[in-house]
C-alpha positions in Angstrom: 105.3 90.9 69.1 105.8 91.9 72.8 102.9 92.6 75.4 103.0 94.5 78.7 101.4 93.2 81.4 101.0 94.0 85.1 101.5 91.6 87.7 100.4 92.5 91.2 103.2 92.5 93.8 102.3 93.0 97.4 104.5 92.8 100.2 104.8 93.9 103.9 107.4 96.1 105.7 107.8 95.4 109.4 109.5 98.2 111.3 111.8 97.1 114.2 112.5 99.0 117.4 116.2 99.4 116.4 114.9 101.4 113.2 115.9 98.5 110.9 113.0 97.3 108.6 112.0 93.9 107.2 110.5 93.4 103.9 108.7 90.2 102.7 106.9 89.6 99.6 103.4 88.2 99.8 103.8 85.5 97.2 106.9 84.1 99.1 106.8 84.5 102.6 110.3 82.7 103.3 112.0 85.7 101.9 113.0 88.5 104.2 115.1 91.4 103.3 116.5 93.9 105.6 116.5 97.5 104.9 115.6 97.0 101.0 112.8 99.1 99.6 109.9 97.0 98.3 110.3 98.5 94.8 113.7 97.1 94.6 112.7 93.8 95.7 109.5 93.9 93.2 112.1 94.6 90.5 114.2 91.6 91.4 111.3 89.5 91.3 110.1 90.9 87.8 113.5 89.9 86.5 113.5 86.4 87.8 109.8 86.0 86.7 110.9 87.1 83.1 113.9 84.7 83.2 112.3 81.7 84.7 108.6 81.7 83.3 108.1 84.1 80.5 111.3 83.6 78.6 110.4 79.8 79.0 107.2 80.0 77.1 104.9 79.5 80.3 102.5 82.2 79.7 99.6 80.3 81.4 101.6 80.4 84.7 99.2 80.7 87.9 101.0 83.8 88.8 99.0 85.5 85.7 95.7 84.6 87.1 96.1 86.2 90.5 93.6 89.0 91.0 94.8 92.3 91.7 92.0 92.7 94.5 93.0 94.8 97.5 94.0 93.3 100.9 92.0 94.4 103.9 93.4 94.6 107.3 92.0 92.9 110.3 93.0 91.5 113.5 92.9 88.2 115.2 93.0 87.5 119.1 94.5 84.4 120.3 94.1 83.1 124.1 96.5 81.0 125.6 95.8 79.7 129.0 98.5 79.8 131.7 100.9 76.7 131.9 100.1 74.0 134.0 102.2 75.2 137.0 101.6 78.8 136.3 105.5 79.3 136.3 106.3 80.0 132.8 103.8 82.2 131.6 100.3 83.3 132.8 97.0 83.6 131.0 97.8 85.2 127.7 95.9 87.1 124.9 97.8 88.2 121.9 96.5 90.2 118.9 98.0 89.9 115.6 97.4 91.9 112.5 96.4 90.1 109.3 95.5 91.0 105.7 92.9 89.1 103.7 91.9 89.1 100.2 88.7 88.1 98.6 89.2 85.4 95.9 86.7 83.6 93.5 86.6 80.5 95.7 87.1 82.0 99.1 89.3 84.0 101.3 93.0 84.2 101.8 94.9 85.7 104.5 98.4 86.3 105.7 99.8 87.1 109.1 103.0 88.9 108.4 104.6 89.0 111.8 104.6 85.1 111.8 104.9 84.5 108.2 101.6 82.4 108.2 98.8 82.0 105.8 95.4 80.7 105.8 92.6 80.0 103.1 89.0 79.4 103.9 85.7 79.6 102.0 84.0 82.0 104.4 85.1 84.8 106.6 84.1 83.1 109.7 86.1 79.8 108.8 89.3 82.0 107.8 89.1 83.5 111.4 89.0 79.9 112.7 91.8 78.8 110.3 94.0 81.6 111.4 93.4 81.0 115.2 94.3 77.4 114.5 97.2 78.1 112.4 98.5 80.6 115.1 98.3 78.2 117.9 100.0 75.6 116.1 102.7 77.8 115.3 103.4 78.3 119.1 102.8 74.5 119.9 105.2 73.3 117.2 107.9 75.9 118.6 107.1 74.8 122.1 106.4 78.2 123.1 103.3 77.0 125.0 102.1 73.8 126.4 
């Protein structure tokens, strides 16, 4: 006997100035598709999930335990002081959109523009985690000192 299940598939669509769109699924931030509708991407993931998980008998997959709770939008502000010589960049204040979801044991957030995510047990901690994660992102790429 077969059963129909609904698995949440959330993604982000980033619109570029050129008119192109980038689509990335929330469950795999390393995947980016150019000008592909999100429903097509969801269909591809459904097929892969059927082949690699359900057809293999792995019905207790973590994916099935995801809650279909809505993501709430918010903004995080990051302040970077000017470089030592004040030649490369001035004092900067960057604002990023992020989306967070309330889970059973905390809060999960995603910053789509940077493909970053964070988890914390409180909203205050989540904001701190996001700020640290974003600062590390720029430090590791040597965008700031």
